[in-house]
Residue frames as qw, qx, qy, qz and C-alpha x, y, z in Angstrom:
[[0.001, -0.297, -0.854, 0.427, -16.11, -7.51, 3.11],
 [0.291, 0.459, 0.244, -0.803, -18.34, -4.61, 2.24],
 [0.387, 0.283, -0.582, -0.656, -18.66, -5.72, -1.37],
 [0.197, -0.105, -0.975, -0.017, -19.79, -9.16, -0.19],
 [0.124, 0.428, 0.655, -0.610, -22.48, -7.58, 1.95],
 [0.338, 0.441, -0.118, -0.823, -23.66, -5.42, -0.95],
 [0.396, 0.197, -0.751, -0.490, -23.94, -8.45, -3.24],
 [0.428, -0.134, -0.894, -0.011, -25.35, -10.96, -0.78],
 [0.176, -0.109, 0.505, -0.838, -27.30, -8.99, 1.81],
 [0.699, -0.060, -0.195, -0.685, -30.57, -10.48, 0.62],
 [0.815, 0.003, -0.578, -0.040, -29.37, -13.97, 1.55],
 [0.380, 0.174, -0.645, 0.640, -27.92, -12.98, 4.91],
 [0.410, -0.680, -0.584, 0.168, -29.47, -12.70, 8.33],
 [0.007, 0.926, 0.043, 0.375, -29.69, -9.06, 9.47],
 [0.641, -0.736, 0.195, 0.101, -27.50, -9.80, 12.49],
 [0.806, 0.000, 0.306, 0.506, -24.79, -11.16, 10.18],
 [0.370, 0.733, 0.194, 0.538, -24.95, -8.00, 8.07],
 [0.322, -0.924, 0.057, -0.197, -24.65, -5.85, 11.20],
 [0.800, -0.468, 0.252, 0.277, -21.67, -7.92, 12.38],
 [0.706, 0.288, 0.281, 0.582, -19.87, -7.56, 9.06],
 [0.141, 0.853, 0.120, 0.488, -20.50, -3.81, 8.96],
 [0.555, -0.822, 0.123, -0.004, -19.20, -3.51, 12.52],
 [0.821, -0.188, 0.288, 0.456, -16.05, -5.35, 11.44],
 [0.494, 0.605, 0.233, 0.579, -15.68, -2.94, 8.52],
 [0.195, -0.939, -0.015, -0.284, -15.95, -0.02, 10.93],
 [0.726, -0.618, 0.229, 0.197, -13.28, -1.51, 13.20],
 [0.767, 0.129, 0.312, 0.545, -10.97, -2.19, 10.24],
 [0.273, 0.803, 0.170, 0.503, -11.43, 1.35, 8.93],
 [0.413, -0.899, 0.101, -0.109, -10.57, 2.76, 12.38],
 [0.818, -0.349, 0.293, 0.352, -7.46, 0.54, 12.55],
 [0.639, 0.416, 0.287, 0.580, -6.30, 1.65, 9.09],
 [0.006, 0.927, 0.087, 0.366, -6.89, 5.29, 10.02],
 [0.614, -0.760, 0.193, 0.097, -4.72, 4.90, 13.12],
 [0.805, -0.055, 0.330, 0.489, -1.95, 3.33, 11.03],
 [0.423, 0.692, 0.235, 0.537, -2.09, 6.20, 8.52],
 [0.253, -0.944, 0.032, -0.210, -1.90, 8.78, 11.31],
 [0.756, -0.539, 0.265, 0.262, 1.07, 6.97, 12.89],
 [0.726, 0.236, 0.316, 0.563, 2.93, 6.89, 9.56],
 [0.191, 0.851, 0.148, 0.465, 2.29, 10.58, 8.96],
 [0.480, -0.867, 0.128, -0.036, 3.56, 11.43, 12.44],
 [0.820, -0.248, 0.307, 0.415, 6.67, 9.34, 11.78],
 [0.565, 0.503, 0.279, 0.591, 7.32, 11.11, 8.47],
 [0.065, -0.929, -0.065, -0.358, 6.74, 14.53, 10.01],
 [0.676, -0.702, 0.176, 0.138, 9.13, 13.61, 12.81],
 [0.766, -0.068, 0.355, 0.531, 11.84, 12.72, 10.28],
 [0.416, 0.831, 0.260, 0.260, 11.25, 15.71, 8.00],
 [0.171, -0.963, 0.194, 0.083, 13.65, 18.07, 9.85],
 [0.629, -0.444, 0.551, 0.322, 16.52, 15.66, 9.13],
 [0.679, 0.454, 0.473, 0.329, 15.97, 15.66, 5.35],
 [0.109, -0.620, 0.213, 0.748, 17.97, 18.11, 3.30],
 [0.620, 0.571, 0.529, 0.102, 16.33, 18.68, -0.06],
 [0.334, -0.203, 0.332, 0.858, 18.12, 20.44, -2.93],
 [0.334, 0.413, -0.075, -0.844, 16.56, 22.78, -5.50],
 [0.387, 0.159, -0.753, -0.508, 16.07, 19.85, -7.88],
 [0.808, -0.252, -0.021, -0.532, 14.07, 18.03, -5.22],
 [0.799, 0.135, -0.565, 0.157, 16.73, 15.36, -4.66],
 [0.727, -0.680, -0.036, 0.087, 17.86, 14.40, -1.18],
 [0.166, 0.886, -0.421, 0.102, 21.24, 16.11, -0.70],
 [0.502, -0.532, 0.675, -0.094, 22.62, 13.10, 1.19],
 [0.850, 0.188, 0.492, -0.005, 21.98, 10.63, -1.60],
 [0.260, -0.316, 0.602, 0.685, 24.24, 10.11, -4.63],
 [0.530, 0.361, -0.224, -0.734, 22.65, 10.61, -8.05],
 [0.872, 0.127, 0.423, -0.212, 20.84, 7.62, -9.48],
 [0.027, -0.470, 0.759, 0.451, 22.81, 5.43, -11.86],
 [0.799, 0.196, -0.292, -0.487, 21.35, 3.22, -14.56],
 [0.892, -0.263, 0.361, -0.068, 21.53, -0.49, -13.78],
 [0.072, 0.660, -0.694, -0.278, 24.79, -2.06, -14.93],
 [0.326, -0.043, 0.944, 0.025, 23.50, -5.63, -14.99],
 [0.479, 0.129, -0.441, -0.748, 21.45, -6.58, -18.03],
 [0.790, -0.034, 0.441, -0.425, 18.60, -9.05, -17.60],
 [0.419, -0.132, 0.846, 0.301, 19.18, -12.46, -19.19],
 [0.324, 0.170, -0.501, -0.784, 17.89, -12.79, -22.74],
 [0.761, 0.135, 0.385, -0.504, 14.55, -14.45, -23.39],
 [0.083, 0.298, -0.878, -0.367, 15.07, -17.78, -25.13],
 [0.760, -0.017, -0.309, -0.571, 12.54, -20.14, -26.62],
 [0.696, 0.001, -0.715, 0.066, 11.82, -23.35, -24.80],
 [0.039, 0.172, -0.625, 0.760, 11.58, -21.75, -21.38],
 [0.047, 0.429, 0.841, -0.326, 8.55, -22.04, -19.11],
 [0.015, -0.579, -0.519, -0.629, 5.38, -20.50, -20.48],
 [0.020, 0.110, 0.426, -0.898, 3.98, -17.50, -18.73],
 [0.162, -0.499, -0.761, -0.381, 0.23, -17.76, -18.38]]
């Protein structure tokens, strides 16, 4: 939204520009609230995590490489554009 205003503000009515900037302010406030809520959730869960010296979660098994190989690429398939 803000990029559109920056590019097109000369063609827009001042009230429209103000409305768009108000919407940007509201969206920024909403995103900030979501970020704060996520951080609070993570901080609330942090006491339940047990981290080892290597930084791995002690409750999780070590990662294993995938055992399934992707299918081979053959000619005549759909083009990727």
